[in-house]
VEXDREN-2710 file (C-alpha; in Angstrom, 1 decimal):
% VEXDREN-2710
k/r/px/py/pz
1/MET/0.0/0.0/0.0
2/LYS/1.3/3.4/-0.9
3/LEU/2.2/5.6/2.1
4/ARG/-0.1/8.6/2.3
5/THR/1.7/11.7/3.4
6/ILE/1.0/15.4/4.1
7/ALA/3.7/18.0/4.4
8/GLY/3.6/21.5/5.9
9/ILE/6.2/24.3/5.3
10/ASP/6.5/27.4/7.5
11/ILE/9.0/29.9/6.1
12/GLY/9.5/32.3/9.0
13/ASN/11.6/35.3/9.5
14/SER/14.1/33.5/11.8
15/GLN/13.7/29.9/11.0
16/ILE/12.1/27.6/8.4
17/LYS/10.2/24.6/9.8
18/VAL/9.1/21.6/7.8
19/ALA/6.9/18.8/9.1
20/ILE/5.9/15.5/7.3
21/ALA/3.1/13.3/8.5
22/LYS/1.7/9.9/7.4
23/ILE/-1.9/8.9/7.7
24/ASN/-2.1/6.1/10.2
25/ASP/-4.5/3.6/8.7
26/GLU/-5.6/2.3/12.1
27/THR/-6.3/5.5/13.9
28/LEU/-7.1/7.5/10.8
29/ARG/-5.1/10.4/12.3
30/PRO/-1.9/12.2/11.0
31/GLU/1.3/11.0/12.6
32/ILE/4.5/13.1/12.4
33/ILE/7.3/11.1/10.9
34/GLY/9.8/13.8/10.0
35/VAL/10.7/17.4/10.9
36/GLY/13.3/19.8/9.6
37/SER/14.6/23.2/10.6
38/SER/17.0/25.7/9.1
39/GLN/17.9/29.3/9.5
40/SER/15.8/31.8/7.4
41/ASN/18.1/34.5/6.0
42/GLY/16.0/35.5/2.9
43/LEU/12.9/37.0/4.6
44/ARG/12.2/40.3/6.3
45/ARG/8.8/40.7/8.0
46/GLY/7.3/37.9/6.0
47/MET/8.5/39.2/2.6
48/VAL/11.2/37.6/0.5
49/VAL/14.2/39.9/0.1
50/ASP/16.8/37.3/-1.2
51/MET/15.2/34.6/-3.4
52/GLU/18.4/32.5/-3.8
53/GLU/19.1/32.5/0.0
54/CYS/15.4/31.6/0.7
55/VAL/15.5/28.7/-1.8
56/ASP/18.6/27.3/-0.3
57/ASN/17.3/27.6/3.3
58/VAL/14.0/25.8/2.3
59/ARG/16.0/23.1/0.6
60/GLU/18.0/22.4/3.8
61/ALA/14.9/22.2/6.0
62/ILE/13.1/19.9/3.5
63/ALA/16.1/17.6/3.2
64/GLN/16.3/17.3/7.0
65/ALA/12.6/16.4/7.2
66/GLN/12.8/13.9/4.3
67/ASP/15.8/12.2/5.8
68/MET/14.1/11.7/9.1
69/ALA/10.8/10.6/7.4
70/GLY/12.5/8.4/4.8
71/VAL/10.2/9.7/2.1
72/ASN/10.4/12.5/-0.5
73/ILE/7.7/15.0/-0.7
74/LYS/6.2/16.4/-4.0
75/ARG/3.5/18.6/-2.5
76/ALA/3.1/20.7/0.6
77/TYR/0.9/23.2/2.3
78/LEU/2.6/26.6/2.7
79/ALA/2.1/29.1/5.5
80/VAL/1.9/32.8/4.6
81/ASN/2.4/35.7/7.0
82/GLY/3.7/39.2/7.1
83/LEU/2.7/42.9/7.4
84/HIS/1.3/42.8/3.8
85/ILE/-1.5/40.5/5.0
86/SER/-4.8/42.3/5.7
87/ASN/-8.4/41.4/6.4
88/GLN/-11.9/42.7/6.2
89/VAL/-15.5/41.7/6.9
90/SER/-17.9/41.4/3.9
91/ARG/-21.5/40.4/3.4
92/GLY/-23.2/38.7/0.5
93/VAL/-26.9/37.9/-0.2
94/ILE/-28.7/35.6/-2.6
95/ALA/-32.2/34.3/-3.2
96/VAL/-32.6/30.6/-2.4
97/SER/-32.8/28.7/-5.7
98/ARG/-35.0/25.6/-4.9
99/ALA/-38.8/25.8/-5.4
100/ASP/-39.4/24.3/-2.0
101/ASN/-37.1/27.0/-0.4
102/GLU/-34.8/24.4/1.1
103/ILE/-31.2/25.7/1.3
104/SER/-28.8/23.5/-0.6
105/GLN/-25.0/23.3/-0.6
106/ASN/-25.1/25.1/-4.0
107/ASP/-26.9/28.1/-2.3
108/ILE/-24.2/28.2/0.4
109/ASP/-21.4/28.2/-2.2
110/ARG/-23.2/31.0/-4.1
111/VAL/-23.6/33.2/-1.1
112/LEU/-20.0/32.7/-0.1
113/GLN/-19.0/33.6/-3.6
114/ALA/-21.2/36.7/-3.5
115/ALA/-19.7/37.8/-0.2
116/SER/-16.1/37.3/-1.5
117/VAL/-16.7/39.8/-4.3
118/VAL/-14.9/42.8/-2.8
119/SER/-12.9/45.7/-4.3
120/LEU/-9.2/45.0/-4.1
121/PRO/-6.2/46.6/-5.8
122/ALA/-4.9/44.7/-8.8
123/ASN/-1.8/43.6/-6.9
124/ARG/-3.7/41.9/-4.0
125/GLU/-5.1/38.4/-3.9
126/ILE/-7.7/36.8/-1.6
127/VAL/-6.1/34.0/0.5
128/HIS/-9.1/32.9/2.5
129/VAL/-12.8/33.5/2.7
130/ILE/-13.9/32.4/6.2
131/PRO/-17.7/32.1/6.9
132/ARG/-18.6/33.8/10.2
133/THR/-22.3/33.6/10.3
134/TYR/-25.3/33.0/8.0
135/ILE/-28.6/34.9/8.1
136/VAL/-31.8/33.1/6.8
137/ASP/-34.7/35.6/6.2
138/GLY/-33.2/38.0/8.8
139/ARG/-32.5/35.4/11.5
140/GLU/-29.0/36.0/12.8
141/TYR/-26.4/33.6/14.1
142/VAL/-27.1/30.6/11.9
143/LYS/-24.0/28.4/11.9
144/ASN/-25.0/26.0/9.2
145/PRO/-28.1/26.7/7.1
146/LEU/-27.9/23.5/5.0
147/GLY/-31.4/22.0/4.9
148/MET/-33.1/24.9/6.4
149/LYS/-36.1/26.6/4.8
150/GLY/-35.9/30.2/3.6
151/VAL/-36.2/32.6/0.8
152/ARG/-33.2/34.9/1.4
153/LEU/-29.8/33.8/2.4
154/GLU/-27.0/36.1/3.6
155/ALA/-23.5/35.4/4.7
156/GLU/-21.0/37.4/6.7
157/VAL/-17.4/36.4/5.9
158/PHE/-13.9/37.2/7.1
159/ILE/-11.7/37.9/4.1
160/ILE/-7.9/37.6/4.3
161/ASP/-5.8/38.9/1.5
162/GLY/-2.2/39.6/0.7
163/LEU/0.0/41.3/-1.9
164/SER/0.3/39.0/-5.0
165/PRO/4.0/39.6/-5.7
166/TYR/4.9/38.6/-2.1
167/LEU/2.7/35.5/-2.2
168/LYS/4.2/34.5/-5.6
169/ASN/7.7/34.9/-4.3
170/ILE/7.3/32.8/-1.2
171/ALA/5.6/30.1/-3.3
172/LYS/8.5/30.2/-5.7
173/CYS/10.9/29.5/-2.9
174/VAL/9.2/26.1/-2.4
175/ASN/8.5/25.4/-6.1
176/GLU/12.2/25.9/-6.9
177/ASN/12.9/22.8/-4.8
178/GLY/10.7/20.6/-6.8
179/VAL/7.8/20.8/-4.4
180/GLU/4.3/21.8/-5.5
181/VAL/2.3/24.2/-3.3
182/ASN/-1.1/22.6/-2.5
183/GLU/-2.5/25.7/-0.9
184/LEU/-1.5/28.9/0.8
185/VAL/-2.7/29.1/4.4
186/PHE/-2.6/32.1/6.7
187/ALA/-0.1/31.1/9.4
188/PRO/-2.3/31.9/12.5
189/LEU/-5.1/29.9/11.1
190/ALA/-2.8/26.9/10.7
191/ALA/-1.4/27.4/14.2
192/SER/-4.9/27.5/15.6
193/LEU/-5.6/24.0/14.3
194/SER/-2.5/22.7/16.0
195/VAL/-2.7/24.4/19.4
196/LEU/-6.3/25.3/20.1
197/ASP/-9.0/22.8/20.8
198/LYS/-12.7/23.1/20.0
199/ASN/-13.7/24.1/23.5
200/GLN/-11.2/26.9/23.6
201/LYS/-12.5/28.4/20.3
202/GLU/-16.1/28.1/21.6
203/TYR/-15.4/29.8/25.0
204/GLY/-13.2/32.5/23.6
205/VAL/-9.4/32.5/23.3
206/LEU/-6.5/34.7/22.2
207/SER/-3.7/33.1/20.2
208/LEU/-0.4/35.0/20.2
209/ASP/2.4/33.8/18.0
210/PHE/5.6/35.5/19.0
211/GLY/7.7/35.0/15.8
212/GLY/11.0/36.2/14.6
213/GLY/10.3/39.3/12.5
214/THR/6.6/39.7/13.3
215/SER/4.0/38.5/15.8
216/THR/0.4/37.5/15.0
217/LEU/-2.7/37.9/17.2
218/THR/-5.9/36.0/16.5
219/VAL/-9.1/36.0/18.6
220/PHE/-11.7/33.2/18.4
221/GLU/-15.1/32.9/20.1
222/GLU/-18.0/30.6/19.4
223/ALA/-15.6/28.9/16.9
224/ASP/-15.5/32.1/14.8
225/LEU/-12.5/34.2/14.0
226/LEU/-13.3/37.6/15.5
227/HIS/-10.0/39.4/15.0
228/ALA/-6.6/38.9/13.3
229/VAL/-3.7/41.2/13.0
230/VAL/0.1/41.0/12.2
231/LEU/2.2/43.1/14.5
232/PRO/5.6/44.5/13.4
233/ILE/7.6/43.2/16.4
234/GLY/9.3/39.8/16.8
235/SER/12.1/38.2/18.8
236/LYS/14.7/39.4/16.2
237/HIS/14.1/42.9/17.4
238/ILE/15.3/41.8/20.9
239/THR/18.4/40.4/19.2
240/ASN/19.0/43.8/17.4
241/ASP/18.5/45.7/20.7
242/LEU/21.0/43.5/22.5
243/ALA/23.6/43.9/19.6
244/ILE/23.3/47.7/19.9
245/ALA/23.4/47.7/23.7
246/LEU/26.4/45.3/23.9
247/ARG/28.2/46.7/20.9
248/THR/28.5/43.3/19.4
249/SER/27.4/41.3/16.3
250/ILE/23.9/40.0/15.6
251/ASP/25.1/36.4/15.9
252/VAL/26.7/37.0/19.3
253/ALA/23.6/38.9/20.5
254/GLU/21.4/36.0/19.4
255/LYS/23.4/33.5/21.5
256/ILE/23.3/35.8/24.5
257/LYS/19.5/36.2/24.1
258/VAL/19.0/32.4/23.9
259/HIS/21.2/31.5/26.9
260/HIS/20.6/34.5/29.2
261/GLY/17.6/36.5/27.9
262/ALA/14.6/36.8/30.2
263/THR/11.9/39.3/31.2
264/SER/11.7/41.1/34.5
265/GLU/8.8/38.9/35.7
266/ASN/9.9/36.6/38.6
267/GLU/13.3/38.3/38.8
268/ASP/14.5/39.8/42.0
269/PHE/16.5/42.9/41.2
270/ARG/17.7/43.2/44.8
271/LYS/20.2/40.5/44.0
272/LYS/23.2/42.0/42.2
273/ASP/23.6/39.1/39.8
274/THR/26.0/39.4/36.9
275/VAL/26.3/37.5/33.6
276/ASP/29.6/36.4/32.3
277/LEU/29.7/37.2/28.5
278/SER/33.4/36.4/28.0
279/GLU/32.8/33.3/26.0
280/TYR/30.5/35.2/23.6
281/MET/32.3/38.5/23.4
282/ALA/35.8/37.0/23.1
283/GLU/36.9/39.4/25.8
284/ASP/38.2/38.4/29.3
285/GLY/36.2/39.7/32.1
286/ALA/33.2/40.8/30.0
287/MET/30.7/41.0/32.9
288/MET/27.3/42.6/32.8
289/PRO/24.7/43.2/35.5
290/LYS/21.8/40.8/34.8
291/LYS/19.3/43.6/35.4
292/ASN/20.8/45.6/32.6
293/LEU/20.4/42.7/30.2
294/ILE/16.8/42.1/31.3
295/LYS/15.9/45.8/30.9
296/VAL/16.8/45.6/27.2
297/VAL/14.6/42.5/26.7
298/ASP/11.8/44.0/28.8
299/ALA/11.6/47.2/26.8
300/ARG/10.9/45.4/23.5
301/VAL/8.5/42.9/25.1
302/GLN/6.6/45.6/26.8
303/GLU/6.2/47.4/23.4
304/LEU/4.7/44.2/22.0
305/LEU/2.3/43.8/24.8
306/GLU/1.2/47.5/24.5
307/MET/0.3/46.7/20.8
308/VAL/-1.5/43.6/21.9
309/SER/-3.5/45.5/24.5
310/ALA/-4.4/48.2/21.9
311/GLU/-5.6/45.5/19.5
312/MET/-7.7/43.8/22.2
313/LYS/-9.6/47.1/22.8
314/LYS/-10.9/46.7/19.2
315/VAL/-12.4/43.4/20.2
316/PRO/-15.6/43.6/22.2
317/ARG/-14.5/40.6/24.3
318/ASN/-11.4/42.3/25.7
319/GLY/-10.7/40.8/29.1
320/MET/-13.6/38.3/28.8
321/LEU/-11.9/35.3/27.1
322/PRO/-12.5/32.4/29.4
323/ALA/-9.9/30.2/27.6
324/GLY/-7.3/32.9/28.1
325/VAL/-4.1/33.2/26.0
326/VAL/-2.2/30.5/24.1
327/LEU/1.4/31.4/23.2
328/SER/3.2/29.9/20.2
329/GLY/6.2/30.8/18.1
330/GLY/9.9/30.6/19.0
331/GLY/9.7/33.8/21.1
332/SER/7.3/32.2/23.6
333/ASN/10.3/30.2/24.9
334/LEU/11.7/33.4/26.4
335/PRO/11.8/32.9/30.2
336/GLY/9.2/34.9/32.0
337/PHE/7.3/35.9/28.8
338/ALA/4.2/33.9/29.7
339/SER/4.1/35.5/33.2
340/LEU/4.5/39.0/31.7
341/VAL/1.6/38.4/29.3
342/LYS/-0.6/37.1/32.1
343/ALA/0.1/40.2/34.1
344/ALA/-0.4/42.6/31.2
345/LEU/-3.6/41.1/29.8
346/ARG/-5.1/39.8/33.1
347/LEU/-5.9/36.5/31.5
348/PRO/-4.8/32.9/32.0
349/VAL/-1.8/32.0/29.8
350/LYS/-0.4/28.7/28.6
351/ILE/2.4/27.7/26.2
352/ALA/1.2/26.0/23.0
353/ARG/1.6/22.3/22.6
354/PRO/0.5/20.5/19.4
355/ILE/-2.8/18.6/20.0
356/SER/-4.7/15.8/18.2
357/MET/-1.7/14.5/16.4
358/ASP/0.7/11.6/17.0
359/GLY/4.5/11.7/16.7
360/VAL/4.8/15.3/18.1
361/ASP/7.5/14.0/20.5
362/LEU/9.9/14.3/17.5
363/MET/9.7/18.1/18.0
364/GLY/10.3/18.0/21.7
365/ALA/7.1/20.0/22.2
366/ASP/8.7/23.0/20.6
367/PRO/6.0/25.8/20.2
368/SER/7.9/27.1/17.1
369/TYR/6.6/24.1/15.2
370/SER/2.9/25.1/15.8
371/VAL/2.4/26.5/12.3
372/ALA/4.1/23.5/10.5
373/THR/2.0/20.9/12.4
374/GLY/-1.1/23.1/11.9
375/LEU/-0.6/22.9/8.2
376/ILE/-0.6/19.1/8.4
377/ALA/-3.9/19.3/10.4
378/TRP/-5.3/21.7/7.7
379/GLY/-4.2/19.3/4.9
380/PHE/-5.6/16.3/6.6
381/ASP/-9.0/18.0/7.0
382/LYS/-8.9/19.1/3.4
383/GLU/-7.9/15.8/1.9
384/PHE/-9.3/13.2/4.2
385/GLY/-12.4/14.7/5.8
386/ASN/-15.3/17.0/5.4
387/SER/-15.5/18.0/9.0
388/ARG/-15.8/21.7/8.4
389/GLN/-19.1/21.2/6.7
390/LYS/-20.2/18.8/9.4
391/GLY/-19.2/20.9/12.3
392/GLY/-16.2/18.8/13.3
393/ARG/-13.1/19.8/15.2
394/PHE/-11.8/21.9/12.3
395/SER/-15.1/23.9/12.0
396/GLY/-13.4/27.1/13.2
397/ALA/-11.0/27.0/10.2
398/SER/-11.5/28.5/6.8
399/ARG/-13.6/27.1/4.1
400/ASN/-12.1/28.7/1.0
401/SER/-14.6/29.7/-1.6
402/ALA/-14.1/28.1/-5.0
403/GLY/-13.4/31.4/-6.6
404/ALA/-10.7/32.4/-4.1
405/VAL/-8.9/29.1/-4.4
406/SER/-9.0/29.1/-8.2
407/ARG/-7.4/32.6/-8.3
408/VAL/-4.6/31.6/-6.1
409/THR/-4.1/28.2/-7.9
410/ASP/-4.0/29.8/-11.3
411/TRP/-0.8/31.7/-10.6
412/LEU/0.7/29.0/-8.5
413/LYS/0.7/26.8/-11.6
414/ASN/3.2/29.3/-13.2
415/PHE/5.9/28.1/-10.8
416/LEU/5.4/24.3/-10.9
417/PRO/8.6/22.5/-11.7
END
């Protein structure tokens, strides 16, 4: 029997993560069989700035994952992110087509298509059209109108779009390695499938991905995506700040951040602790008060949390999210970061761990793999289940309209090897 596999590729600003899963015939669940990671040197804030470098970095990560999995991949789901991504809410309305006024799947497809017709500049493309609620003859909050009786059907959708050149460039980084892009997926949506369960999305939850060049914030309630935004601060900014403060290189600053970086939360500044930086700075006796190091990290983290607080004020559920905050991305490994978020937002906080998937021990429960594993969950739902239409555990995810998918697919074909 041929091995059925799904692959996810997350090209971040700091690192590239690749995950490969097989479909377990007994449990009918995806099982991670290979992961790969490499430095990402060709991106800035989600946009390709060095195509050759990006292609080489993607090749390295794919090779690692393929060697571990023992299989070669030909197709993969690709995460997209960056400051060029934007969103808007749109509505569409149609007349129910059947004579007996029963709403069919064709009616649902037509109303989603109508809602996705929005005015966009020529250089932007729709990535997702996500249904939020349906309205049958003026009755609000209908989750699934299939089979209901009605004359007029409306849909409110959440549209996510991005700049076409940037989407094409990041797809080309994958295509140049002989891998076809199945679908582009907004990174926070992919991560939500990996780290948020159905109950969290129903009760209300904030997902914060603290990435390298950017951070993303998404809010879910009643399984709907209420708010999504890309913030222009990531863990790389902490590295840059340390490089300036210590008058050293970016590489050295990154090592210092990884080994000694922390926030002020849970730190006792009455203790005059020092950090020995001699091995990093190549200078004997290079000592630094720990509180000075922490102040540099704290300043940038506080700036991020101020942005998060400002965004939460735009959401009517600010401070009323029973499921709290789930942190993902490599930056969430920063000691004390979770405690600082809890204090700033006054909500319960937990570090993301991939759920509903076997084989995640290969990643050592690293939250930076949240998007890559989420892409596998997305692909599994797309290829092996119809749970979104049936209200399954992926029901909070996007259901792309046929028109949006075809537009993206048309230009992806230009880059197939």
